[in-house]
Kinemage of the C-alpha trace (Angstrom):
@kinemage 1
@onewidth
@group {chain A} dominant
@subgroup {mainchain}
@vectorlist {calphas} color= white
{ca met a 1} P -26.074 14.655 -5.500
{ca tyr a 2} L -24.836 13.025 -2.479
{ca pro a 3} L -25.507 15.313 0.467
{ca ser a 4} L -23.694 13.159 3.100
{ca leu a 5} L -20.604 13.134 1.067
{ca gly a 6} L -19.948 16.838 1.869
{ca gln a 7} L -20.364 16.015 5.596
{ca ala a 8} L -18.034 12.997 5.728
{ca asn a 9} L -14.626 13.908 7.244
{ca val a 10} L -12.029 11.208 7.481
{ca ala a 11} L -9.120 13.589 7.829
{ca ala a 12} L -7.930 12.261 11.115
{ca leu a 13} L -7.891 8.754 9.853
{ca leu a 14} L -5.600 9.420 6.741
{ca pro a 15} L -2.325 9.145 8.619
{ca glu a 16} L -3.307 5.633 9.981
{ca val a 17} L -3.510 4.319 6.390
{ca arg a 18} L -0.613 1.646 6.005
{ca ala a 19} L -1.430 0.261 2.598
{ca arg a 20} L 0.256 1.591 -0.507
{ca thr a 21} L -2.202 4.074 -1.913
{ca leu a 22} L -2.970 5.531 -5.342
{ca val a 23} L -5.292 8.502 -5.119
{ca leu a 24} L -6.828 9.256 -8.548
{ca his a 25} L -8.643 12.568 -9.225
{ca arg a 26} L -10.287 14.039 -12.251
{ca arg a 27} L -9.406 17.739 -12.463
{ca gln a 28} L -12.847 18.922 -13.503
{ca ile a 29} L -14.911 17.001 -10.988
{ca pro a 30} L -17.274 19.656 -9.714
{ca trp a 31} L -18.048 18.206 -6.316
{ca leu a 32} L -14.447 17.482 -5.159
{ca ser a 33} L -11.679 19.944 -5.535
{ca leu a 34} L -8.169 19.107 -6.551
{ca glu a 35} L -6.974 20.651 -3.225
{ca ala a 36} L -9.073 17.944 -1.344
{ca ala a 37} L -7.474 15.109 -3.404
{ca gly a 38} L -4.026 16.618 -2.851
{ca tyr a 39} L -4.719 16.924 0.934
{ca met a 40} L -5.780 13.235 0.995
{ca ala a 41} L -2.647 12.137 -0.817
{ca ser a 42} L -0.364 14.152 1.289
{ca his a 43} L -1.733 12.917 4.509
{ca ile a 44} L -1.604 9.236 3.698
{ca pro a 45} L 1.846 8.131 4.161
{ca gly a 46} L 3.488 7.333 0.957
{ca ala a 47} L 0.409 7.932 -1.203
{ca glu a 48} L 0.767 8.807 -4.887
{ca leu a 49} L -1.621 11.354 -6.444
{ca val a 50} L -2.391 11.165 -10.118
{ca val a 51} L -4.456 13.890 -11.679
{ca leu a 52} L -6.368 13.175 -14.822
{ca glu a 53} L -8.362 15.286 -17.178
{ca gly a 54} L -12.174 14.960 -17.112
{ca ala a 55} L -15.209 15.378 -14.842
{ca ser a 56} L -16.542 11.899 -14.380
{ca gly a 57} L -16.254 10.244 -10.988
{ca gly a 58} L -16.788 6.958 -12.792
{ca tyr a 59} L -13.144 6.696 -13.734
{ca ala a 60} L -13.599 4.025 -16.421
{ca leu a 61} L -16.490 5.968 -17.985
{ca glu a 62} L -14.669 8.721 -19.346
{ca asn a 63} L -11.161 8.554 -21.180
{ca ala a 64} L -10.356 5.208 -19.300
{ca glu a 65} L -6.991 4.628 -20.896
{ca pro a 66} L -5.046 6.990 -18.561
{ca val a 67} L -6.795 5.485 -15.585
{ca phe a 68} L -5.752 1.964 -16.580
{ca lys a 69} L -2.205 3.134 -17.232
{ca ala a 70} L -1.880 4.822 -13.819
{ca val a 71} L -3.151 1.782 -11.946
{ca asp a 72} L -0.887 -0.559 -14.090
{ca asp a 73} L 2.039 1.682 -13.438
{ca phe a 74} L 1.190 1.647 -9.579
{ca ile a 75} L 1.019 -2.084 -9.696
{ca arg a 76} L 4.138 -2.522 -11.518
{ca glu a 77} L 5.939 -0.204 -9.103
{ca ala a 78} L 4.547 -2.152 -6.178
{ca glu a 79} L 5.934 -5.335 -7.624
{ca ala a 80} L 9.425 -3.836 -7.938
{ca his a 81} L 8.996 -2.293 -4.560
{ca leu a 82} L 8.760 -5.579 -2.933
{ca gly a 83} L 12.348 -6.327 -3.784
{ca gly a 84} L 11.767 -9.782 -5.465
{ca leu a 85} L 9.898 -11.070 -2.357
{ca thr a 86} L 7.112 -13.660 -2.893
{ca lys a 87} L 3.617 -12.854 -1.517
{ca arg a 88} L 4.273 -15.307 1.165
{ca glu a 89} L 7.552 -13.699 2.075
{ca val a 90} L 5.728 -10.362 2.268
{ca glu a 91} L 3.215 -11.845 4.624
{ca val a 92} L 5.839 -13.293 6.805
{ca leu a 93} L 7.861 -9.979 6.781
{ca gly a 94} L 4.824 -8.176 7.870
{ca phe a 95} L 4.481 -10.569 10.873
{ca val a 96} L 8.071 -10.023 11.700
{ca ala a 97} L 7.651 -6.411 11.573
{ca ala a 98} L 4.761 -6.560 13.841
{ca gly a 99} L 6.977 -8.390 16.342
{ca lys a 100} L 5.616 -11.949 16.032
{ca ser a 101} L 7.770 -14.898 16.800
{ca asn a 102} L 8.289 -17.736 14.432
{ca arg a 103} L 5.932 -19.850 16.343
{ca glu a 104} L 3.240 -17.122 16.297
{ca ile a 105} L 3.778 -16.590 12.522
{ca ala a 106} L 3.623 -20.282 11.887
{ca ala a 107} L 0.286 -20.612 13.709
{ca glu a 108} L -1.133 -17.573 11.957
{ca leu a 109} L -0.191 -18.883 8.572
{ca ser a 110} L -0.895 -22.659 9.234
{ca ile a 111} L 2.618 -23.486 8.315
{ca ser a 112} L 5.501 -25.091 10.144
{ca thr a 113} L 8.031 -23.065 12.115
{ca asn a 114} L 10.685 -24.680 9.832
{ca thr a 115} L 8.949 -23.090 6.833
{ca val a 116} L 8.958 -19.801 8.605
{ca asp a 117} L 12.639 -20.088 9.312
{ca arg a 118} L 13.235 -20.738 5.471
{ca his a 119} L 11.058 -17.785 4.577
{ca ile a 120} L 12.959 -15.504 7.013
{ca ser a 121} L 16.271 -16.676 5.704
{ca ser a 122} L 15.154 -15.931 2.126
{ca ile a 123} L 13.780 -12.556 3.109
{ca leu a 124} L 17.053 -11.653 4.830
{ca lys a 125} L 19.008 -12.623 1.645
{ca lys a 126} L 16.720 -10.846 -0.774
{ca thr a 127} L 16.528 -7.697 1.268
{ca gly a 128} L 20.138 -7.487 2.169
{ca thr a 129} L 19.299 -7.283 5.868
{ca ala a 130} L 21.187 -9.046 8.689
{ca asn a 131} L 18.532 -9.715 11.206
{ca arg a 132} L 14.804 -9.419 12.047
{ca thr a 133} L 15.177 -5.857 13.341
{ca glu a 134} L 16.645 -4.713 10.030
{ca ala a 135} L 14.055 -6.671 8.034
{ca ala a 136} L 11.310 -5.018 10.078
{ca met a 137} L 12.828 -1.655 9.302
{ca tyr a 138} L 13.021 -2.632 5.562
{ca ala a 139} L 9.256 -3.544 5.859
{ca ala a 140} L 8.316 -0.262 7.540
{ca arg a 141} L 10.115 1.877 5.014
{ca arg a 142} L 8.219 0.193 2.349
{ca gly a 143} L 4.711 0.161 3.873
{ca leu a 144} L 4.685 -3.619 4.420
{ca val a 145} L 4.002 -3.466 8.034
{ca leu a 146} L 0.637 -5.148 8.985
């Protein structure tokens, strides 16, 4: 079907993935084993594997409802995972975790340093952290590091 698919090997890159990851796999797909999907999920930090029944690689083409539910659950968990932070606060927190100064964050996001200060204050309060270092650790544990 896709001869080059069997030759692709991204195993060494999997541990480098920093985004929350949902790996969906249909149990009866003939050209990709469940073991391969399990390997992928186990080598991406924090990845979640959801195994679905069926043989179609077009996930929305065969019994789509479990696919939509898995994705919806994953998104809802991600929203809860952020601890009530806004999208902008998550962005700022990612830059904090990357070691950026308030001035650098402000320049990157085209906002004032006062606004960055307010975001960081809100982040510390919402995450229950005392300082930038603790906030960076919070971000790293939740996969929010840029």
